[in-house]
Backbone as ProteinMPNN parsed JSONL, in Angstrom:
{"seq_chain_A": "MFSSLSKIKLLPEDTKIYCGHEYTLSNSKFALSIELGNEELQSYAAHVAHLRNKGLPTIPTTLKQEKLCNPFLHTSIREIR", "coords_chain_A": {"N_chain_A": [[109.991, 124.542, 138.764], [108.874, 122.379, 137.397], [106.357, 123.392, 136.678], [107.075, 125.493, 134.935], [108.405, 124.061, 132.881], [106.297, 122.491, 132.01], [104.701, 124.388, 130.769], [106.429, 125.251, 128.736], [106.569, 122.921, 127.203], [104.238, 123.039, 125.759], [104.634, 124.741, 123.666], [105.261, 125.331, 120.102], [106.897, 122.649, 118.333], [109.049, 123.395, 116.751], [110.189, 125.476, 118.056], [112.951, 127.39, 118.944], [115.566, 126.687, 121.206], [117.566, 128.413, 123.296], [120.153, 128.305, 125.426], [122.044, 129.74, 128.144], [124.658, 128.88, 128.271], [127.23, 126.525, 127.326], [126.625, 123.577, 127.965], [125.815, 121.234, 126.888], [127.063, 118.777, 126.265], [127.87, 117.689, 128.786], [125.353, 117.638, 129.939], [124.067, 115.789, 128.29], [125.433, 113.469, 128.948], [124.642, 113.188, 131.616], [121.875, 112.823, 131.19], [121.918, 110.375, 129.83], [122.663, 108.724, 131.912], [120.321, 108.43, 133.213], [118.457, 107.644, 131.314], [119.382, 105.357, 129.719], [118.474, 103.557, 127.788], [117.307, 105.121, 125.821], [117.217, 105.574, 122.56], [117.172, 107.763, 120.792], [118.36, 109.704, 122.376], [120.903, 108.555, 122.733], [121.922, 108.717, 120.122], [121.825, 111.497, 119.745], [123.593, 112.345, 121.771], [126.011, 111.339, 120.793], [126.218, 112.876, 118.469], [126.406, 115.439, 119.605], [128.847, 115.172, 121.001], [130.559, 114.865, 118.815], [130.274, 117.398, 117.553], [131.265, 119.093, 119.611], [133.887, 118.139, 119.856], [134.95, 119.161, 117.561], [134.97, 121.762, 118.178], [132.643, 123.136, 117.77], [129.447, 124.779, 118.254], [126.561, 123.553, 120.061], [124.23, 124.726, 120.306], [121.702, 126.794, 118.957], [119.081, 124.545, 120.017], [116.138, 122.582, 119.399], [112.743, 122.561, 120.565], [111.535, 120.171, 119.909], [113.749, 118.402, 119.759], [114.603, 118.537, 122.422], [112.376, 117.435, 123.693], [112.684, 114.81, 122.935], [115.061, 114.058, 124.159], [115.586, 115.182, 126.691], [115.543, 114.446, 130.021], [114.139, 115.859, 131.968], [111.893, 116.636, 130.723], [110.496, 114.373, 130.572], [108.937, 113.56, 132.671], [106.526, 112.323, 132.858], [106.958, 109.695, 132.508], [107.097, 106.908, 134.398], [109.421, 105.551, 135.41], [111.31, 107.509, 135.342], [110.525, 109.52, 137.022]], "CA_chain_A": [[110.575, 124.124, 137.519], [107.901, 121.525, 136.716], [105.334, 124.261, 136.095], [107.675, 126.188, 133.791], [108.632, 123.099, 131.802], [104.982, 122.092, 131.493], [104.282, 125.453, 129.846], [107.324, 125.212, 127.578], [106.218, 121.756, 126.388], [103.072, 123.365, 124.936], [105.052, 125.57, 122.534], [105.493, 124.561, 118.873], [108.113, 121.84, 118.402], [110.171, 124.044, 116.074], [110.678, 126.562, 118.91], [114.392, 127.323, 119.199], [115.963, 126.753, 122.608], [118.886, 129.005, 123.5], [120.53, 128.395, 126.836], [123.085, 130.739, 128.352], [125.978, 128.272, 128.413], [127.436, 125.33, 126.506], [126.722, 122.401, 128.821], [125.058, 120.17, 126.239], [127.771, 117.502, 126.358], [127.73, 117.149, 130.149], [123.931, 117.356, 130.152], [123.707, 114.545, 127.601], [125.982, 112.37, 129.76], [123.722, 113.048, 132.75], [120.621, 112.25, 130.686], [122.16, 108.957, 129.546], [122.706, 107.98, 133.174], [118.927, 108.232, 133.613], [117.707, 107.018, 130.216], [120.35, 104.659, 128.875], [117.784, 102.888, 126.687], [116.729, 106.096, 124.901], [118.034, 105.553, 121.347], [117.285, 109.137, 120.292], [119.345, 110.357, 123.235], [122.217, 107.996, 122.403], [122.322, 109.309, 118.847], [122.053, 112.925, 119.962], [124.809, 112.487, 122.578], [127.136, 111.124, 119.878], [126.265, 114.066, 117.614], [126.9, 116.533, 120.45], [130.276, 114.923, 121.229], [131.226, 115.16, 117.546], [130.314, 118.854, 117.396], [132.149, 119.699, 120.615], [135.263, 117.768, 119.514], [135.364, 120.056, 116.483], [134.891, 123.131, 118.676], [131.415, 123.749, 117.26], [128.372, 124.891, 119.248], [125.4, 122.656, 119.973], [123.101, 125.606, 120.588], [120.439, 126.439, 119.588], [118.431, 123.275, 119.739], [114.699, 122.804, 119.235], [111.894, 121.924, 121.566], [111.354, 118.782, 119.476], [114.931, 117.652, 120.195], [114.567, 118.469, 123.885], [111.336, 116.472, 124.079], [113.203, 113.467, 122.689], [116.299, 113.738, 124.876], [115.738, 115.827, 127.995], [114.764, 113.698, 131.016], [113.263, 116.755, 132.723], [110.644, 116.716, 129.965], [109.943, 113.013, 130.554], [108.447, 113.249, 134.018], [105.325, 111.481, 132.785], [107.431, 108.307, 132.486], [107.208, 106.518, 135.81], [110.795, 105.193, 135.764], [112.142, 108.716, 135.413], [110.102, 110.318, 138.169]], "C_chain_A": [[109.58, 123.273, 136.719], [106.843, 122.365, 136.004], [105.866, 124.971, 134.85], [107.878, 125.249, 132.615], [107.324, 122.604, 131.199], [104.458, 123.12, 130.499], [105.123, 125.436, 128.579], [106.953, 124.064, 126.648], [105.039, 122.023, 125.456], [103.418, 124.217, 123.715], [105.235, 124.707, 121.285], [106.842, 123.833, 118.926], [109.302, 122.469, 117.691], [110.699, 125.26, 116.845], [112.158, 126.351, 119.183], [114.648, 127.496, 120.69], [117.396, 127.268, 122.668], [119.156, 129.041, 124.996], [121.728, 129.339, 126.949], [124.486, 130.178, 128.464], [126.034, 126.982, 127.607], [127.7, 124.123, 127.402], [126.071, 121.181, 128.184], [125.742, 118.812, 126.368], [127.627, 116.895, 127.752], [126.271, 116.837, 130.462], [123.514, 116.056, 129.466], [124.257, 113.332, 128.35], [125.097, 112.116, 130.979], [122.435, 112.366, 132.303], [120.781, 110.76, 130.386], [122.225, 108.125, 130.817], [121.301, 107.667, 133.682], [118.165, 107.402, 132.581], [118.632, 106.296, 129.243], [119.704, 103.993, 127.664], [117.179, 103.82, 125.651], [117.629, 106.207, 123.663], [118.2, 106.936, 120.733], [118.358, 109.892, 121.073], [120.747, 109.845, 122.935], [122.765, 108.618, 121.124], [122.66, 110.789, 119.013], [123.337, 113.16, 120.754], [126.05, 112.293, 121.709], [127.317, 112.33, 118.96], [126.843, 115.26, 118.38], [128.404, 116.377, 120.686], [131.081, 115.25, 119.971], [131.358, 116.675, 117.341], [131.309, 119.494, 118.356], [133.61, 119.361, 120.347], [135.829, 118.631, 118.395], [135.325, 121.522, 116.915], [133.66, 123.879, 118.208], [130.348, 123.801, 118.345], [127.272, 123.859, 119.013], [124.104, 123.436, 120.128], [122.901, 126.525, 119.385], [120.036, 125.006, 119.26], [116.946, 123.595, 119.546], [113.939, 122.117, 120.363], [111.662, 120.459, 121.197], [112.521, 117.922, 119.952], [114.937, 117.491, 121.707], [113.521, 117.468, 124.365], [111.808, 115.033, 123.892], [114.301, 113.073, 123.675], [116.42, 114.282, 126.291], [114.893, 115.103, 129.05], [113.84, 114.577, 131.862], [111.937, 116.991, 132.001], [109.969, 115.35, 129.86], [109.378, 112.607, 131.908], [107.15, 112.444, 134.01], [105.688, 109.995, 132.737], [107.777, 107.9, 133.914], [108.651, 106.243, 136.236], [111.702, 106.412, 135.918], [111.77, 109.579, 136.609], [110.918, 109.923, 139.344]], "O_chain_A": [[109.461, 123.433, 135.505], [106.48, 122.08, 134.863], [105.18, 125.038, 133.83], [107.561, 125.597, 131.477], [107.257, 122.33, 130.001], [103.838, 122.759, 129.499], [104.597, 125.589, 127.477], [107.016, 124.216, 125.428], [104.858, 121.31, 124.469], [102.583, 124.395, 122.828], [105.353, 123.486, 121.391], [107.808, 124.342, 119.494], [110.447, 122.125, 117.985], [111.555, 125.99, 116.345], [112.574, 125.271, 119.602], [114.033, 128.334, 121.349], [118.319, 126.636, 122.154], [118.463, 129.732, 125.743], [122.345, 129.688, 125.943], [125.424, 130.93, 128.727], [124.999, 126.418, 127.251], [128.843, 123.7, 127.577], [125.804, 120.195, 128.87], [125.068, 117.8, 126.561], [127.296, 115.717, 127.883], [125.982, 115.874, 131.173], [122.699, 115.306, 130.002], [123.616, 112.281, 128.382], [124.833, 110.966, 131.332], [121.958, 111.439, 132.958], [119.876, 109.972, 130.66], [121.878, 106.944, 130.802], [121.113, 106.752, 134.484], [117.335, 106.564, 132.933], [118.645, 106.614, 128.053], [120.338, 103.881, 126.615], [116.587, 103.345, 124.681], [118.676, 106.854, 123.709], [119.267, 107.249, 120.204], [119.162, 110.626, 120.496], [121.69, 110.635, 122.887], [123.934, 108.997, 121.06], [123.663, 111.269, 118.483], [124.093, 114.079, 120.441], [127.037, 113.011, 121.874], [128.444, 112.753, 118.703], [127.674, 115.999, 117.852], [129.15, 117.35, 120.58], [132.157, 115.843, 120.054], [132.433, 117.167, 116.995], [132.107, 120.342, 117.954], [134.487, 120.192, 120.58], [137.042, 118.811, 118.294], [135.612, 122.417, 116.12], [133.624, 125.109, 118.241], [130.339, 122.969, 119.252], [127.088, 123.365, 117.901], [123.015, 122.864, 120.085], [123.895, 127.0, 118.836], [120.578, 124.365, 118.359], [116.558, 124.763, 119.533], [114.448, 121.209, 121.019], [111.6, 119.6, 122.077], [112.311, 116.834, 120.488], [115.247, 116.413, 122.214], [113.75, 116.738, 125.33], [111.375, 114.138, 124.618], [114.458, 111.894, 123.994], [117.31, 113.853, 127.025], [113.664, 115.139, 128.986], [112.858, 114.082, 132.416], [110.978, 117.484, 132.595], [108.982, 115.195, 129.14], [109.352, 111.422, 132.241], [106.727, 111.939, 135.05], [104.822, 109.137, 132.907], [108.652, 108.492, 134.547], [109.059, 106.662, 137.319], [112.749, 106.334, 136.562], [112.617, 110.293, 137.147], [110.737, 110.468, 140.433]]}, "name": "protein", "num_of_chains": 1, "seq": "MFSSLSKIKLLPEDTKIYCGHEYTLSNSKFALSIELGNEELQSYAAHVAHLRNKGLPTIPTTLKQEKLCNPFLHTSIREIR"}
């Protein structure tokens, strides 16, 4: 997984990310449990909750957004490893 994500991180930041399921809300809650101090993540999690409460999709997202909020893309940060 690390190797695959390392390659994905090299793509342009406007690359659209389409996952096969709508788990963004639960994933953002998990990410917050790891990176509570991440203000971008806090804002994004609130936005995701708002969209899901209205029955709207959160997908696609962008690589730029994932780089800001996805702890699996933050493995260079010692506290997250």
